[in-house]
Gaussian input, Z-matrix of N, CA and C with variables (Angstrom, degrees):
# hf/3-21g

backbone

0 1
 N
 C     1     B1
 C     2     B2     1     A1
 N     3     B3     2     A2     1     D1
 C     4     B4     3     A3     2     D2
 C     5     B5     4     A4     3     D3
 N     6     B6     5     A5     4     D4
 C     7     B7     6     A6     5     D5
 C     8     B8     7     A7     6     D6
 N     9     B9     8     A8     7     D7
 C    10    B10     9     A9     8     D8
 C    11    B11    10    A10     9     D9
 N    12    B12    11    A11    10    D10
 C    13    B13    12    A12    11    D11
 C    14    B14    13    A13    12    D12
 N    15    B15    14    A14    13    D13
 C    16    B16    15    A15    14    D14
 C    17    B17    16    A16    15    D15
 N    18    B18    17    A17    16    D16
 C    19    B19    18    A18    17    D17
 C    20    B20    19    A19    18    D18
 N    21    B21    20    A20    19    D19
 C    22    B22    21    A21    20    D20
 C    23    B23    22    A22    21    D21
 N    24    B24    23    A23    22    D22
 C    25    B25    24    A24    23    D23
 C    26    B26    25    A25    24    D24
 N    27    B27    26    A26    25    D25
 C    28    B28    27    A27    26    D26
 C    29    B29    28    A28    27    D27
 N    30    B30    29    A29    28    D28
 C    31    B31    30    A30    29    D29
 C    32    B32    31    A31    30    D30
 N    33    B33    32    A32    31    D31
 C    34    B34    33    A33    32    D32
 C    35    B35    34    A34    33    D33
 N    36    B36    35    A35    34    D34
 C    37    B37    36    A36    35    D35
 C    38    B38    37    A37    36    D36
 N    39    B39    38    A38    37    D37
 C    40    B40    39    A39    38    D38
 C    41    B41    40    A40    39    D39
 N    42    B42    41    A41    40    D40
 C    43    B43    42    A42    41    D41
 C    44    B44    43    A43    42    D42
 N    45    B45    44    A44    43    D43
 C    46    B46    45    A45    44    D44
 C    47    B47    46    A46    45    D45
 N    48    B48    47    A47    46    D46
 C    49    B49    48    A48    47    D47
 C    50    B50    49    A49    48    D48
 N    51    B51    50    A50    49    D49
 C    52    B52    51    A51    50    D50
 C    53    B53    52    A52    51    D51
 N    54    B54    53    A53    52    D52
 C    55    B55    54    A54    53    D53
 C    56    B56    55    A55    54    D54
 N    57    B57    56    A56    55    D55
 C    58    B58    57    A57    56    D56
 C    59    B59    58    A58    57    D57
 N    60    B60    59    A59    58    D58
 C    61    B61    60    A60    59    D59
 C    62    B62    61    A61    60    D60
 N    63    B63    62    A62    61    D61
 C    64    B64    63    A63    62    D62
 C    65    B65    64    A64    63    D63
 N    66    B66    65    A65    64    D64
 C    67    B67    66    A66    65    D65
 C    68    B68    67    A67    66    D66
 N    69    B69    68    A68    67    D67
 C    70    B70    69    A69    68    D68
 C    71    B71    70    A70    69    D69
 N    72    B72    71    A71    70    D70
 C    73    B73    72    A72    71    D71
 C    74    B74    73    A73    72    D72
 N    75    B75    74    A74    73    D73
 C    76    B76    75    A75    74    D74
 C    77    B77    76    A76    75    D75
 N    78    B78    77    A77    76    D76
 C    79    B79    78    A78    77    D77
 C    80    B80    79    A79    78    D78
 N    81    B81    80    A80    79    D79
 C    82    B82    81    A81    80    D80
 C    83    B83    82    A82    81    D81
 N    84    B84    83    A83    82    D82
 C    85    B85    84    A84    83    D83
 C    86    B86    85    A85    84    D84
 N    87    B87    86    A86    85    D85
 C    88    B88    87    A87    86    D86
 C    89    B89    88    A88    87    D87
 N    90    B90    89    A89    88    D88
 C    91    B91    90    A90    89    D89
 C    92    B92    91    A91    90    D90
 N    93    B93    92    A92    91    D91
 C    94    B94    93    A93    92    D92
 C    95    B95    94    A94    93    D93
 N    96    B96    95    A95    94    D94
 C    97    B97    96    A96    95    D95
 C    98    B98    97    A97    96    D96
 N    99    B99    98    A98    97    D97
 C   100   B100    99    A99    98    D98
 C   101   B101   100   A100    99    D99
 N   102   B102   101   A101   100   D100
 C   103   B103   102   A102   101   D101
 C   104   B104   103   A103   102   D102
 N   105   B105   104   A104   103   D103
 C   106   B106   105   A105   104   D104
 C   107   B107   106   A106   105   D105
 N   108   B108   107   A107   106   D106
 C   109   B109   108   A108   107   D107
 C   110   B110   109   A109   108   D108
 N   111   B111   110   A110   109   D109
 C   112   B112   111   A111   110   D110
 C   113   B113   112   A112   111   D111
 N   114   B114   113   A113   112   D112
 C   115   B115   114   A114   113   D113
 C   116   B116   115   A115   114   D114
 N   117   B117   116   A116   115   D115
 C   118   B118   117   A117   116   D116
 C   119   B119   118   A118   117   D117
 N   120   B120   119   A119   118   D118
 C   121   B121   120   A120   119   D119
 C   122   B122   121   A121   120   D120
 N   123   B123   122   A122   121   D121
 C   124   B124   123   A123   122   D122
 C   125   B125   124   A124   123   D123
 N   126   B126   125   A125   124   D124
 C   127   B127   126   A126   125   D125
 C   128   B128   127   A127   126   D126
 N   129   B129   128   A128   127   D127
 C   130   B130   129   A129   128   D128
 C   131   B131   130   A130   129   D129
 N   132   B132   131   A131   130   D130
 C   133   B133   132   A132   131   D131
 C   134   B134   133   A133   132   D132
 N   135   B135   134   A134   133   D133
 C   136   B136   135   A135   134   D134
 C   137   B137   136   A136   135   D135
 N   138   B138   137   A137   136   D136
 C   139   B139   138   A138   137   D137
 C   140   B140   139   A139   138   D138
 N   141   B141   140   A140   139   D139
 C   142   B142   141   A141   140   D140
 C   143   B143   142   A142   141   D141
 N   144   B144   143   A143   142   D142
 C   145   B145   144   A144   143   D143
 C   146   B146   145   A145   144   D144
 N   147   B147   146   A146   145   D145
 C   148   B148   147   A147   146   D146
 C   149   B149   148   A148   147   D147
 N   150   B150   149   A149   148   D148
 C   151   B151   150   A150   149   D149
 C   152   B152   151   A151   150   D150
 N   153   B153   152   A152   151   D151
 C   154   B154   153   A153   152   D152
 C   155   B155   154   A154   153   D153
 N   156   B156   155   A155   154   D154
 C   157   B157   156   A156   155   D155
 C   158   B158   157   A157   156   D156
 N   159   B159   158   A158   157   D157
 C   160   B160   159   A159   158   D158
 C   161   B161   160   A160   159   D159
 N   162   B162   161   A161   160   D160
 C   163   B163   162   A162   161   D161
 C   164   B164   163   A163   162   D162
 N   165   B165   164   A164   163   D163
 C   166   B166   165   A165   164   D164
 C   167   B167   166   A166   165   D165
 N   168   B168   167   A167   166   D166
 C   169   B169   168   A168   167   D167
 C   170   B170   169   A169   168   D168
 N   171   B171   170   A170   169   D169
 C   172   B172   171   A171   170   D170
 C   173   B173   172   A172   171   D171
 N   174   B174   173   A173   172   D172
 C   175   B175   174   A174   173   D173
 C   176   B176   175   A175   174   D174
 N   177   B177   176   A176   175   D175
 C   178   B178   177   A177   176   D176
 C   179   B179   178   A178   177   D177
 N   180   B180   179   A179   178   D178
 C   181   B181   180   A180   179   D179
 C   182   B182   181   A181   180   D180
 N   183   B183   182   A182   181   D181
 C   184   B184   183   A183   182   D182
 C   185   B185   184   A184   183   D183
 N   186   B186   185   A185   184   D184
 C   187   B187   186   A186   185   D185
 C   188   B188   187   A187   186   D186
 N   189   B189   188   A188   187   D187
 C   190   B190   189   A189   188   D188
 C   191   B191   190   A190   189   D189
 N   192   B192   191   A191   190   D190
 C   193   B193   192   A192   191   D191
 C   194   B194   193   A193   192   D192
 N   195   B195   194   A194   193   D193
 C   196   B196   195   A195   194   D194
 C   197   B197   196   A196   195   D195
 N   198   B198   197   A197   196   D196
 C   199   B199   198   A198   197   D197
 C   200   B200   199   A199   198   D198
 N   201   B201   200   A200   199   D199
 C   202   B202   201   A201   200   D200
 C   203   B203   202   A202   201   D201
 N   204   B204   203   A203   202   D202
 C   205   B205   204   A204   203   D203
 C   206   B206   205   A205   204   D204
 N   207   B207   206   A206   205   D205
 C   208   B208   207   A207   206   D206
 C   209   B209   208   A208   207   D207
 N   210   B210   209   A209   208   D208
 C   211   B211   210   A210   209   D209
 C   212   B212   211   A211   210   D210
 N   213   B213   212   A212   211   D211
 C   214   B214   213   A213   212   D212
 C   215   B215   214   A214   213   D213
 N   216   B216   215   A215   214   D214
 C   217   B217   216   A216   215   D215
 C   218   B218   217   A217   216   D216
 N   219   B219   218   A218   217   D217
 C   220   B220   219   A219   218   D218
 C   221   B221   220   A220   219   D219
 N   222   B222   221   A221   220   D220
 C   223   B223   222   A222   221   D221
 C   224   B224   223   A223   222   D222
 N   225   B225   224   A224   223   D223
 C   226   B226   225   A225   224   D224
 C   227   B227   226   A226   225   D225
 N   228   B228   227   A227   226   D226
 C   229   B229   228   A228   227   D227
 C   230   B230   229   A229   228   D228
 N   231   B231   230   A230   229   D229
 C   232   B232   231   A231   230   D230
 C   233   B233   232   A232   231   D231
 N   234   B234   233   A233   232   D232
 C   235   B235   234   A234   233   D233
 C   236   B236   235   A235   234   D234
 N   237   B237   236   A236   235   D235
 C   238   B238   237   A237   236   D236
 C   239   B239   238   A238   237   D237
 N   240   B240   239   A239   238   D238
 C   241   B241   240   A240   239   D239
 C   242   B242   241   A241   240   D240
 N   243   B243   242   A242   241   D241
 C   244   B244   243   A243   242   D242
 C   245   B245   244   A244   243   D243
 N   246   B246   245   A245   244   D244
 C   247   B247   246   A246   245   D245
 C   248   B248   247   A247   246   D246
 N   249   B249   248   A248   247   D247
 C   250   B250   249   A249   248   D248
 C   251   B251   250   A250   249   D249
 N   252   B252   251   A251   250   D250
 C   253   B253   252   A252   251   D251
 C   254   B254   253   A253   252   D252
 N   255   B255   254   A254   253   D253
 C   256   B256   255   A255   254   D254
 C   257   B257   256   A256   255   D255
 N   258   B258   257   A257   256   D256
 C   259   B259   258   A258   257   D257
 C   260   B260   259   A259   258   D258
 N   261   B261   260   A260   259   D259
 C   262   B262   261   A261   260   D260
 C   263   B263   262   A262   261   D261
 N   264   B264   263   A263   262   D262
 C   265   B265   264   A264   263   D263
 C   266   B266   265   A265   264   D264
 N   267   B267   266   A266   265   D265
 C   268   B268   267   A267   266   D266
 C   269   B269   268   A268   267   D267
 N   270   B270   269   A269   268   D268
 C   271   B271   270   A270   269   D269
 C   272   B272   271   A271   270   D270
 N   273   B273   272   A272   271   D271
 C   274   B274   273   A273   272   D272
 C   275   B275   274   A274   273   D273
 N   276   B276   275   A275   274   D274
 C   277   B277   276   A276   275   D275
 C   278   B278   277   A277   276   D276
 N   279   B279   278   A278   277   D277
 C   280   B280   279   A279   278   D278
 C   281   B281   280   A280   279   D279
 N   282   B282   281   A281   280   D280
 C   283   B283   282   A282   281   D281
 C   284   B284   283   A283   282   D282
 N   285   B285   284   A284   283   D283
 C   286   B286   285   A285   284   D284
 C   287   B287   286   A286   285   D285
 N   288   B288   287   A287   286   D286
 C   289   B289   288   A288   287   D287
 C   290   B290   289   A289   288   D288
 N   291   B291   290   A290   289   D289
 C   292   B292   291   A291   290   D290
 C   293   B293   292   A292   291   D291
 N   294   B294   293   A293   292   D292
 C   295   B295   294   A294   293   D293
 C   296   B296   295   A295   294   D294
 N   297   B297   296   A296   295   D295
 C   298   B298   297   A297   296   D296
 C   299   B299   298   A298   297   D297
 N   300   B300   299   A299   298   D298
 C   301   B301   300   A300   299   D299
 C   302   B302   301   A301   300   D300
 N   303   B303   302   A302   301   D301
 C   304   B304   303   A303   302   D302
 C   305   B305   304   A304   303   D303
 N   306   B306   305   A305   304   D304
 C   307   B307   306   A306   305   D305
 C   308   B308   307   A307   306   D306
 N   309   B309   308   A308   307   D307
 C   310   B310   309   A309   308   D308
 C   311   B311   310   A310   309   D309
 N   312   B312   311   A311   310   D310
 C   313   B313   312   A312   311   D311
 C   314   B314   313   A313   312   D312
 N   315   B315   314   A314   313   D313
 C   316   B316   315   A315   314   D314
 C   317   B317   316   A316   315   D315
 N   318   B318   317   A317   316   D316
 C   319   B319   318   A318   317   D317
 C   320   B320   319   A319   318   D318
 N   321   B321   320   A320   319   D319
 C   322   B322   321   A321   320   D320
 C   323   B323   322   A322   321   D321
 N   324   B324   323   A323   322   D322
 C   325   B325   324   A324   323   D323
 C   326   B326   325   A325   324   D324
 N   327   B327   326   A326   325   D325
 C   328   B328   327   A327   326   D326
 C   329   B329   328   A328   327   D327
 N   330   B330   329   A329   328   D328
 C   331   B331   330   A330   329   D329
 C   332   B332   331   A331   330   D330
 N   333   B333   332   A332   331   D331
 C   334   B334   333   A333   332   D332
 C   335   B335   334   A334   333   D333
 N   336   B336   335   A335   334   D334
 C   337   B337   336   A336   335   D335
 C   338   B338   337   A337   336   D336
 N   339   B339   338   A338   337   D337
 C   340   B340   339   A339   338   D338
 C   341   B341   340   A340   339   D339

   B1=1.4864
   B2=1.5696
   B3=1.3311
   B4=1.4190
   B5=1.5525
   B6=1.3405
   B7=1.4513
   B8=1.5036
   B9=1.2988
   B10=1.4416
   B11=1.5235
   B12=1.2654
   B13=1.4542
   B14=1.5189
   B15=1.2879
   B16=1.4107
   B17=1.5351
   B18=1.3297
   B19=1.4047
   B20=1.5783
   B21=1.2559
   B22=1.5110
   B23=1.4980
   B24=1.3286
   B25=1.5451
   B26=1.4820
   B27=1.3504
   B28=1.4365
   B29=1.4761
   B30=1.3498
   B31=1.4403
   B32=1.5358
   B33=1.3154
   B34=1.4562
   B35=1.5399
   B36=1.3767
   B37=1.4556
   B38=1.5041
   B39=1.3889
   B40=1.4173
   B41=1.5495
   B42=1.2589
   B43=1.5398
   B44=1.4908
   B45=1.3377
   B46=1.4901
   B47=1.5019
   B48=1.3544
   B49=1.5315
   B50=1.5199
   B51=1.3644
   B52=1.4334
   B53=1.5532
   B54=1.3403
   B55=1.4753
   B56=1.5106
   B57=1.3277
   B58=1.4583
   B59=1.5012
   B60=1.3212
   B61=1.4485
   B62=1.5552
   B63=1.2938
   B64=1.4801
   B65=1.5209
   B66=1.2790
   B67=1.4282
   B68=1.5496
   B69=1.3286
   B70=1.4358
   B71=1.4795
   B72=1.3610
   B73=1.4630
   B74=1.5166
   B75=1.3144
   B76=1.4669
   B77=1.5934
   B78=1.3131
   B79=1.4530
   B80=1.5555
   B81=1.3004
   B82=1.4416
   B83=1.5460
   B84=1.3677
   B85=1.4167
   B86=1.5682
   B87=1.3282
   B88=1.4746
   B89=1.5444
   B90=1.3358
   B91=1.4718
   B92=1.5546
   B93=1.3370
   B94=1.4467
   B95=1.5778
   B96=1.3217
   B97=1.4679
   B98=1.5322
   B99=1.3064
   B100=1.4683
   B101=1.4745
   B102=1.3613
   B103=1.4370
   B104=1.5355
   B105=1.3214
   B106=1.4791
   B107=1.4935
   B108=1.3424
   B109=1.4831
   B110=1.4985
   B111=1.3221
   B112=1.4297
   B113=1.5439
   B114=1.4194
   B115=1.4540
   B116=1.4897
   B117=1.3096
   B118=1.5156
   B119=1.5209
   B120=1.3566
   B121=1.4076
   B122=1.5464
   B123=1.3310
   B124=1.4528
   B125=1.5155
   B126=1.3162
   B127=1.4509
   B128=1.5644
   B129=1.2661
   B130=1.5175
   B131=1.4730
   B132=1.3635
   B133=1.4687
   B134=1.5215
   B135=1.3383
   B136=1.4725
   B137=1.6017
   B138=1.2782
   B139=1.4701
   B140=1.5431
   B141=1.3503
   B142=1.4403
   B143=1.4986
   B144=1.3634
   B145=1.4115
   B146=1.5406
   B147=1.3073
   B148=1.4921
   B149=1.5383
   B150=1.3529
   B151=1.4395
   B152=1.5460
   B153=1.3394
   B154=1.4931
   B155=1.5867
   B156=1.3233
   B157=1.4566
   B158=1.4958
   B159=1.3425
   B160=1.4554
   B161=1.5042
   B162=1.3050
   B163=1.4714
   B164=1.5659
   B165=1.3762
   B166=1.4993
   B167=1.5246
   B168=1.3606
   B169=1.4498
   B170=1.5339
   B171=1.2753
   B172=1.4666
   B173=1.5398
   B174=1.2810
   B175=1.4482
   B176=1.4974
   B177=1.3449
   B178=1.4232
   B179=1.4582
   B180=1.2966
   B181=1.4907
   B182=1.5043
   B183=1.3986
   B184=1.4174
   B185=1.5285
   B186=1.3499
   B187=1.4771
   B188=1.4792
   B189=1.3880
   B190=1.4966
   B191=1.5583
   B192=1.3628
   B193=1.4312
   B194=1.5468
   B195=1.3308
   B196=1.4745
   B197=1.5095
   B198=1.3278
   B199=1.4792
   B200=1.4822
   B201=1.3671
   B202=1.4842
   B203=1.4899
   B204=1.3017
   B205=1.3804
   B206=1.5588
   B207=1.3355
   B208=1.4661
   B209=1.5274
   B210=1.3297
   B211=1.5113
   B212=1.4890
   B213=1.3362
   B214=1.4695
   B215=1.5012
   B216=1.3354
   B217=1.4476
   B218=1.4838
   B219=1.3448
   B220=1.4768
   B221=1.5290
   B222=1.3162
   B223=1.4956
   B224=1.5207
   B225=1.3549
   B226=1.4373
   B227=1.5027
   B228=1.3036
   B229=1.4892
   B230=1.5578
   B231=1.2938
   B232=1.4359
   B233=1.5087
   B234=1.3416
   B235=1.4688
   B236=1.5564
   B237=1.3692
   B238=1.3848
   B239=1.5499
   B240=1.3532
   B241=1.5249
   B242=1.4844
   B243=1.3457
   B244=1.4999
   B245=1.4998
   B246=1.3465
   B247=1.4641
   B248=1.5511
   B249=1.3637
   B250=1.4319
   B251=1.5284
   B252=1.4628
   B253=1.4928
   B254=1.5518
   B255=1.3048
   B256=1.4554
   B257=1.5162
   B258=1.3924
   B259=1.3641
   B260=1.5253
   B261=1.3036
   B262=1.4937
   B263=1.5639
   B264=1.3103
   B265=1.4869
   B266=1.5211
   B267=1.3308
   B268=1.4723
   B269=1.5420
   B270=1.3119
   B271=1.4722
   B272=1.5302
   B273=1.3219
   B274=1.4496
   B275=1.5246
   B276=1.3043
   B277=1.4315
   B278=1.5221
   B279=1.3086
   B280=1.4358
   B281=1.5031
   B282=1.3408
   B283=1.4664
   B284=1.5178
   B285=1.3359
   B286=1.4441
   B287=1.5379
   B288=1.3266
   B289=1.4879
   B290=1.5074
   B291=1.3181
   B292=1.4785
   B293=1.5603
   B294=1.2971
   B295=1.4940
   B296=1.4615
   B297=1.3613
   B298=1.4046
   B299=1.5581
   B300=1.3175
   B301=1.4602
   B302=1.5591
   B303=1.3540
   B304=1.4253
   B305=1.5654
   B306=1.3063
   B307=1.5041
   B308=1.5068
   B309=1.3213
   B310=1.4955
   B311=1.5437
   B312=1.3471
   B313=1.4964
   B314=1.4878
   B315=1.3543
   B316=1.4243
   B317=1.4945
   B318=1.2991
   B319=1.4327
   B320=1.5787
   B321=1.3736
   B322=1.4205
   B323=1.5180
   B324=1.2993
   B325=1.4476
   B326=1.5278
   B327=1.2964
   B328=1.4920
   B329=1.4580
   B330=1.3621
   B331=1.4292
   B332=1.5534
   B333=1.3613
   B334=1.4699
   B335=1.4814
   B336=1.3070
   B337=1.4949
   B338=1.4984
   B339=1.2960
   B340=1.4540
   B341=1.5380
   A1=108.44
   A2=114.02
   A3=118.72
   A4=112.04
   A5=117.01
   A6=120.82
   A7=113.41
   A8=118.48
   A9=122.94
   A10=115.61
   A11=116.96
   A12=120.64
   A13=114.37
   A14=118.46
   A15=123.92
   A16=109.38
   A17=116.72
   A18=119.86
   A19=111.41
   A20=119.58
   A21=125.02
   A22=107.37
   A23=114.49
   A24=121.64
   A25=107.22
   A26=118.35
   A27=124.32
   A28=105.68
   A29=120.72
   A30=123.30
   A31=107.78
   A32=116.27
   A33=123.46
   A34=105.32
   A35=115.91
   A36=121.24
   A37=111.53
   A38=118.09
   A39=116.31
   A40=115.44
   A41=113.97
   A42=119.57
   A43=114.08
   A44=117.52
   A45=122.39
   A46=109.06
   A47=115.37
   A48=118.89
   A49=109.87
   A50=115.12
   A51=123.70
   A52=108.92
   A53=113.86
   A54=120.87
   A55=105.35
   A56=115.66
   A57=120.27
   A58=108.71
   A59=117.64
   A60=124.68
   A61=107.42
   A62=120.41
   A63=121.34
   A64=111.31
   A65=117.25
   A66=123.27
   A67=110.23
   A68=117.42
   A69=120.76
   A70=111.22
   A71=115.98
   A72=123.01
   A73=104.01
   A74=117.21
   A75=125.20
   A76=109.88
   A77=109.39
   A78=117.23
   A79=109.71
   A80=115.91
   A81=120.49
   A82=106.13
   A83=116.44
   A84=123.81
   A85=105.80
   A86=115.48
   A87=119.74
   A88=109.72
   A89=114.27
   A90=120.92
   A91=104.32
   A92=114.62
   A93=119.14
   A94=110.57
   A95=112.02
   A96=119.40
   A97=105.20
   A98=119.19
   A99=124.24
   A100=107.27
   A101=114.86
   A102=124.00
   A103=108.30
   A104=119.55
   A105=118.88
   A106=110.22
   A107=116.23
   A108=122.64
   A109=115.21
   A110=119.15
   A111=123.21
   A112=108.91
   A113=114.47
   A114=118.52
   A115=107.47
   A116=114.85
   A117=123.16
   A118=107.89
   A119=120.45
   A120=118.79
   A121=109.42
   A122=112.10
   A123=119.91
   A124=100.70
   A125=116.53
   A126=123.60
   A127=107.78
   A128=112.64
   A129=120.14
   A130=110.16
   A131=119.00
   A132=120.99
   A133=106.37
   A134=111.62
   A135=121.13
   A136=107.94
   A137=116.18
   A138=118.38
   A139=108.03
   A140=113.57
   A141=120.51
   A142=115.86
   A143=117.67
   A144=121.62
   A145=111.73
   A146=115.09
   A147=123.57
   A148=105.90
   A149=119.29
   A150=121.67
   A151=108.80
   A152=112.11
   A153=119.57
   A154=110.63
   A155=118.64
   A156=120.73
   A157=110.63
   A158=114.87
   A159=121.90
   A160=109.60
   A161=118.68
   A162=120.61
   A163=106.43
   A164=111.77
   A165=119.65
   A166=110.00
   A167=116.73
   A168=120.83
   A169=109.81
   A170=117.22
   A171=120.97
   A172=111.43
   A173=114.95
   A174=120.32
   A175=109.35
   A176=114.43
   A177=122.45
   A178=107.28
   A179=118.43
   A180=122.63
   A181=108.22
   A182=115.56
   A183=119.02
   A184=107.03
   A185=114.53
   A186=121.81
   A187=109.31
   A188=112.36
   A189=118.43
   A190=112.51
   A191=116.19
   A192=123.04
   A193=109.31
   A194=116.29
   A195=118.44
   A196=111.74
   A197=113.06
   A198=121.77
   A199=107.50
   A200=113.03
   A201=119.81
   A202=109.90
   A203=118.68
   A204=124.79
   A205=105.37
   A206=113.34
   A207=122.21
   A208=103.30
   A209=113.73
   A210=119.46
   A211=107.15
   A212=115.71
   A213=122.66
   A214=108.03
   A215=116.80
   A216=121.58
   A217=111.04
   A218=119.64
   A219=121.14
   A220=109.04
   A221=120.16
   A222=121.41
   A223=113.67
   A224=117.57
   A225=121.17
   A226=112.68
   A227=122.52
   A228=123.13
   A229=107.85
   A230=111.19
   A231=119.59
   A232=109.77
   A233=117.16
   A234=122.98
   A235=108.09
   A236=115.54
   A237=121.23
   A238=106.76
   A239=114.46
   A240=118.82
   A241=106.48
   A242=111.70
   A243=119.67
   A244=109.80
   A245=115.31
   A246=122.40
   A247=114.19
   A248=115.88
   A249=119.90
   A250=108.08
   A251=112.41
   A252=119.80
   A253=107.93
   A254=116.63
   A255=116.56
   A256=108.93
   A257=114.91
   A258=124.73
   A259=109.29
   A260=119.91
   A261=124.64
   A262=106.57
   A263=113.13
   A264=120.96
   A265=109.43
   A266=114.09
   A267=123.11
   A268=109.11
   A269=115.28
   A270=125.89
   A271=116.24
   A272=117.55
   A273=120.32
   A274=113.04
   A275=118.20
   A276=120.69
   A277=107.55
   A278=116.14
   A279=124.47
   A280=104.14
   A281=116.09
   A282=121.64
   A283=111.66
   A284=115.50
   A285=120.76
   A286=110.00
   A287=114.98
   A288=117.88
   A289=111.11
   A290=115.79
   A291=123.51
   A292=105.89
   A293=116.58
   A294=118.44
   A295=109.13
   A296=114.29
   A297=123.64
   A298=111.63
   A299=113.78
   A300=120.00
   A301=116.29
   A302=116.34
   A303=119.21
   A304=111.57
   A305=112.13
   A306=116.64
   A307=109.12
   A308=116.08
   A309=123.44
   A310=107.85
   A311=115.97
   A312=121.53
   A313=110.08
   A314=114.53
   A315=125.70
   A316=106.63
   A317=122.78
   A318=124.85
   A319=107.53
   A320=114.90
   A321=121.12
   A322=109.85
   A323=118.66
   A324=122.26
   A325=108.69
   A326=112.76
   A327=116.65
   A328=112.11
   A329=115.36
   A330=123.25
   A331=115.73
   A332=115.79
   A333=116.50
   A334=113.81
   A335=121.81
   A336=125.22
   A337=112.47
   A338=119.29
   A339=123.41
   A340=110.31
   D1=139.49
   D2=175.08
   D3=-83.19
   D4=168.86
   D5=176.51
   D6=-57.37
   D7=-29.41
   D8=179.64
   D9=-92.42
   D10=-0.60
   D11=174.78
   D12=-61.88
   D13=135.78
   D14=-179.19
   D15=-123.99
   D16=111.71
   D17=179.10
   D18=-66.12
   D19=167.01
   D20=179.97
   D21=-52.30
   D22=129.25
   D23=176.68
   D24=-132.38
   D25=129.68
   D26=167.36
   D27=-104.55
   D28=126.06
   D29=-174.52
   D30=-107.31
   D31=117.87
   D32=174.60
   D33=-95.59
   D34=96.53
   D35=-176.43
   D36=-59.19
   D37=-31.24
   D38=179.85
   D39=-61.93
   D40=-17.29
   D41=178.95
   D42=-97.36
   D43=-3.95
   D44=179.73
   D45=-92.44
   D46=119.18
   D47=-175.97
   D48=-64.78
   D49=154.19
   D50=176.78
   D51=-92.69
   D52=136.53
   D53=172.40
   D54=-107.40
   D55=138.63
   D56=179.18
   D57=-97.82
   D58=134.43
   D59=179.58
   D60=-131.26
   D61=111.60
   D62=176.31
   D63=-68.02
   D64=141.98
   D65=173.35
   D66=-99.32
   D67=-175.88
   D68=170.67
   D69=-57.00
   D70=-40.03
   D71=164.61
   D72=-140.82
   D73=150.21
   D74=-178.14
   D75=74.72
   D76=-171.88
   D77=-175.09
   D78=-137.10
   D79=148.27
   D80=172.87
   D81=-116.06
   D82=148.00
   D83=-177.76
   D84=-126.15
   D85=121.25
   D86=-175.30
   D87=-112.45
   D88=135.49
   D89=164.56
   D90=-111.30
   D91=121.83
   D92=-169.41
   D93=-119.99
   D94=132.96
   D95=171.08
   D96=-118.69
   D97=118.16
   D98=179.55
   D99=-106.04
   D100=124.40
   D101=175.50
   D102=-121.93
   D103=172.85
   D104=179.57
   D105=-60.98
   D106=117.66
   D107=177.25
   D108=68.70
   D109=9.47
   D110=-172.48
   D111=-144.71
   D112=131.88
   D113=171.71
   D114=-124.00
   D115=133.40
   D116=-179.69
   D117=-119.48
   D118=128.77
   D119=-178.97
   D120=-139.54
   D121=148.58
   D122=165.64
   D123=-104.12
   D124=127.07
   D125=-176.00
   D126=-126.41
   D127=129.03
   D128=173.61
   D129=-114.31
   D130=128.20
   D131=171.97
   D132=-107.01
   D133=137.31
   D134=-179.24
   D135=-71.33
   D136=163.62
   D137=173.00
   D138=-59.60
   D139=142.47
   D140=-179.60
   D141=75.27
   D142=17.77
   D143=-176.59
   D144=-77.25
   D145=134.14
   D146=170.07
   D147=-131.09
   D148=124.52
   D149=177.46
   D150=-57.65
   D151=147.84
   D152=-178.65
   D153=-90.52
   D154=11.06
   D155=179.72
   D156=-158.61
   D157=159.45
   D158=169.05
   D159=-88.05
   D160=129.22
   D161=-173.40
   D162=-108.16
   D163=137.39
   D164=177.41
   D165=-114.00
   D166=7.87
   D167=-177.93
   D168=-80.10
   D169=150.21
   D170=177.27
   D171=-81.66
   D172=149.28
   D173=-177.18
   D174=-150.04
   D175=158.91
   D176=153.47
   D177=-113.23
   D178=119.86
   D179=-175.19
   D180=-121.22
   D181=123.38
   D182=177.14
   D183=-119.47
   D184=130.29
   D185=179.93
   D186=-83.95
   D187=110.66
   D188=-178.67
   D189=-82.87
   D190=-39.24
   D191=-178.82
   D192=-148.17
   D193=142.40
   D194=174.72
   D195=85.85
   D196=-159.94
   D197=-175.62
   D198=-150.16
   D199=148.42
   D200=174.25
   D201=-150.81
   D202=171.88
   D203=178.52
   D204=-118.44
   D205=127.93
   D206=170.91
   D207=-93.73
   D208=101.68
   D209=-175.64
   D210=-90.27
   D211=129.12
   D212=172.66
   D213=-80.68
   D214=154.17
   D215=-178.79
   D216=-63.79
   D217=-24.89
   D218=178.16
   D219=-81.00
   D220=5.53
   D221=175.34
   D222=97.22
   D223=-9.17
   D224=-179.68
   D225=-67.47
   D226=121.88
   D227=179.03
   D228=-94.53
   D229=137.90
   D230=172.85
   D231=-119.48
   D232=103.75
   D233=-174.87
   D234=-74.45
   D235=124.99
   D236=179.69
   D237=-116.81
   D238=123.50
   D239=-179.04
   D240=-112.54
   D241=167.21
   D242=176.65
   D243=-47.50
   D244=133.91
   D245=177.65
   D246=89.28
   D247=-6.71
   D248=179.26
   D249=-93.59
   D250=156.34
   D251=-179.74
   D252=-136.87
   D253=140.28
   D254=166.14
   D255=-123.07
   D256=155.67
   D257=-179.14
   D258=-133.10
   D259=135.50
   D260=176.13
   D261=-151.83
   D262=144.31
   D263=173.67
   D264=-86.86
   D265=160.49
   D266=176.37
   D267=-51.74
   D268=139.18
   D269=173.90
   D270=64.88
   D271=15.34
   D272=-179.19
   D273=-100.60
   D274=-6.28
   D275=176.21
   D276=-160.43
   D277=162.69
   D278=174.21
   D279=-122.31
   D280=112.24
   D281=-171.36
   D282=-138.62
   D283=157.95
   D284=172.06
   D285=-146.54
   D286=156.17
   D287=-177.00
   D288=-97.88
   D289=143.13
   D290=177.74
   D291=-137.76
   D292=136.21
   D293=172.81
   D294=-143.79
   D295=142.23
   D296=-179.71
   D297=-82.90
   D298=-45.52
   D299=-172.80
   D300=-111.58
   D301=2.73
   D302=-177.59
   D303=96.64
   D304=153.39
   D305=-179.26
   D306=-156.55
   D307=159.95
   D308=176.41
   D309=-126.80
   D310=125.76
   D311=-172.92
   D312=-126.80
   D313=153.56
   D314=164.75
   D315=-102.53
   D316=119.23
   D317=-177.96
   D318=-122.50
   D319=126.50
   D320=174.67
   D321=-119.57
   D322=130.15
   D323=173.53
   D324=-142.99
   D325=164.49
   D326=-176.63
   D327=168.67
   D328=-177.65
   D329=-179.42
   D330=-53.70
   D331=-30.20
   D332=-178.10
   D333=-68.13
   D334=-8.68
   D335=-179.44
   D336=-98.39
   D337=6.11
   D338=179.42
   D339=-74.97

């Protein structure tokens, strides 16, 4: 097995604690599972959430419930609705999340997006 090998894991999200992260406005709540070279999160943004930073990290983001805007630093909005997914590698965009009514996301990031 290599250093990056991950054995079978079943994740019971109900047992993963929530971490609170304030935004510019609103709050995000993260449930985080960290594996070798891989981070998997369920993230909830409260109503009125605006991220407090521009992110250049790569992600796979799947919208589980609700709707949000992935706003690009150049002002371009990308509306993400339930059932939609976006993918971006590290350093290929500067983006932040904004939601009017709240949203629940599955976010995967890790070494494979470098």
